[in-house]
N, C-alpha and C positions, 0 to 999 in steps of 0.2 A: 742603764748600767754603763760603767766605764772600765777600760783596761787598767789593771793595777800592776805597775812594775814592782819587782822584788828587789829589796836592798839587803845589805848586811851591816850590822854593827860590828866594828872591828874588835870590840872587846871579846867577841866570840873566838878570835884566833890570836889573842894577846900573847900566849906562851910561844906559839909558833913564830910570831912576828919578832919576838925577842931574839930568836936564833937566826932568823933570816927575814929582815923587814921587807925588802923589795921583792924577794923571791916568793914570799907568802902572798903579797898583794897580786902578783902575777897568777898564782894558783887560784886565788879567789876569783879573778877574772876568767880563768880557764874553766872553772866550774860553771860559770854562767852569770854570776853577779856582776852587774855593771854600775850599780849605784851603791855607794858606801857611806857609812856614818862613822866618823872618828870618835874616839873617846880620849879625852885629855885630863890627866889628874895632876894638877900643879900643887902637890902636897909640900914641896920644899919651901916653906915660909911664904907660900902664895906666889912664888916667882914663876913667870911664864917665859921660858927661854927655849923655844923649839930648836932642834938641831939643824933643821933645814928650813929655808924660807918658804912661805906659802906659795909663792910663784913657782919656785923650783919644784916643789912637791906636786903642784897642780900639773905641771908639764910632764913629769914622770908618770903620773897617774893617767894622763891623757894618752900617753904612748901605750898603755895597757888597756885602753878602752874603758877606764874607770872615771866616774865623776862623783863629787861629794854632795850629798843631799842635805846633810846636817852634821853638826859637830857638837858632841856632848862635852861640857867642861865642868868639872866638879867645883862646887862652890868653895871659896875661901875668902874670908873677910878682908884679906890683904891683896887679893888678886886685882890686877889692873884690867878691868873689863874693856876699856877702850882699846887696849893692846890686843885683847882676845878678839874683839870684833874686827879690828884691822887685819889680823892674821886670817880669820875665817873668810873675809872678803878676798884676800889674796889667794886663798886656797880654792876659791870658787864655791864655797859652801853656801847653799841657799838659805840656811838658817843655823841657829844654834840653841842649845838649852843647857840648863844646869840640872843634873839628873836626880839628886836625892836630898830630901829635907826631913827634919824631925820636928814634932810639935808638942810642946809641953802642955798647952792649953789653947782655948779658943783665941785668946789674944795673940798668941804666937802665929796662928793661922792668918789673922788679919794683917799682922806685920809682914808675913811672907807674901800675902797678896799685894801689899803696897810695894814691896821690893820687885815683884814680878811685873807690875805695871810700869815702874820706872825703867826696868831693864828692857821691857818690851818696846817702850817709846824710844829708848836709846837705839835699839836695834833697827826700828823702823826708819829712823833718820839715816841709818847706814844702808838702807834698802835690803835689810835682812829680816827674815821671819824669826820670831822667838817663841819657843815651845815650853810648856810645862810637861814634865815627865813624872809619872806616878810610880810608887811601890805599894805595898799593902797598907802602909800607915795612913794613906789618904782616905781609907775607908773606915777608920776609927771614928767614933761619934763624939761630938761635944754638944751638949744641949739638944740632942735629938737629930742633929744633922751631921753628915759625914764631912770630913775635911774637903773632899773633892767637891761636894755641893757648895760649900762656902767659897772655894776658890773659883768655881764657875760663876758664882753670883757677884764676886767682889774683884774680879779682874776685868780689864777693858777688852772687849772682843776685837777692837781695832789693833791691839798690841800683843795680846797673849793668846796663843793658839795651843792646841793640846796634842801631845804624843802619848797615846794610850798603850801602856804595857798590859796586854790582856791577861798574861800569866799572873802578874801581881794583883790585878783586879780580882781575879777569881780566888787568889789566896787571901784576899781581904774579905771574902764572903759574899761577893756580889757576882752577878751575871755580866760578863764583859759586853755582851750585846746590848743589855739595858744601859750600860754606861756609854756605849757608842751613841745610843739614841739621846742620852742626856747631853753629851758634848755637841751633838749635831754638827753644824757646818764649821765649828771651830776645831773639829777633829781632822787633822791633816796627815799625821803619821801614826803607824801602828807598829809596836814591837811584838813579835810572835815567837814563842817557843811552845813547850807543852809540859803538862804536869804528869808525873808518873802515876800509873795505876795503883801503885803501892803507897802513895803519899797519904799519911794520916797525922793530924787532920788536914784537910785541904785548906780550910779556913783558919789561918794562923791566929786570928783574933779570938778564937775559941779558947786558946791557952794563955791569953794575956788578960789578967784581971781588969775589969772596967776601971778607968781612971788612971791606969798605969801610964807613966810618961815613957813613950817608946823612943829610946835613944839608940845609938849605933850598937851599944853593948847588948841591948835587948834584941835588936833587929838581926844582927849577924848570926848568932847561934841558931836562930829559928829559920833563917832564909838562905843558908849557905850550903846545905847538904847536897852533894852532887847526885844523890839518889832521887831527889825530888824533881830534878830537871831532866827532861827527855826531849828528843828531837820532834819536830813538828810532825803530827800525824801518828805518833807512836804512844800517845798518852790518852788522857781523858777529856781534853778540851774539844769543844765543838768548832774545829778549824773551818769546816765548810760553812757553818753558820756565820762565823766571824768574817770570812772573806766575802760571803754573799752580802752581808750587811754593809761592809766597807764599800763594795761596788754600788749598792743602792744609795748610800749617802751621797756619793759623787764628790765629796770634799776631800776624801783620802787620796793622797798623792803617791804614797809608797807603803808597802808592807815590808817591814824590816826584820829580818831574822836576828835575834839576839840570844845566843846560847851561853848563859852565865856559867854553867858547869856541864860537863859531860863525862861519861865513862868511856866514850870513844876517843879517837884522836880528834883534834879540833877540825881538821880538814874533812875527815870522814863525817863528822857531825853536821857541818854546814852543807855537805853534799846531800845527806838524807833529807834535811829540811827543805833544801832548794828543790829537790826532785818531787817531794810531796806537794809543796805549794804550787809548783808549775803544773802538776797534774790536775789539782783541784781547780785552779784558775782556768785551765783549758776546758775542763768539764763545764764550768759555769759559763764560759763563752759559748760553748756549743748549745747549752740550754737556752741561752739568750737569743741565739741566731734563729 
């Protein structure tokens, strides 16, 4: 087994960062997070115009003891991906990914796999890793196979790695630990939050008729309730089992807290999750010793 550093997806503190960007990052570091993942959403016609250069931001993060392990950049057909990769390199980000896709049919899955391969190869040439990140849609089936299975089979292991969001996997009706085994050594990052004990149904695909095209308009009403998201260790997910499997695989580099929604303050939320994961990881280390 191996030691697993804990990271934070900054989407978890987006509202707090809007009020005090640098102050929030310092508080993230003070809690104990030293590894962060950025979230960038270039929705304005696909333009990518960061307010601060990657080099400047990297230096300011270093002063806080923070480093960037990955950067999530929302897909836009007009986005200049070369510019994104250049910025991520300046920032010191070890990799990047595009976090959400929708699939009308099996052909759309193959088209996405082709795009992922091209983007992964482009990233590799810039000495960066490229990750695929899932939501629950990847566990809908076309001709008897899940989208996730098709993507594993039709993307190049040299160029496309996987960041598993265990919450969304379970909300897609599968066992996250089984998916971790499927991804195997291509699994490098994990997103972790927890599912409320009151969530009904847990499997969102139970309420979507088979053959339905899952679009953003279908996804958002089902997956946005803040009552379904709870802090790590306070819900129904097998957190210990997930962390133990991650350590056993040996390929997982970071466990990244991502709290999409919370009824707590954002900083209270990430503190609860950090404390829980730190405790479980220490217990697993003790069992290994």
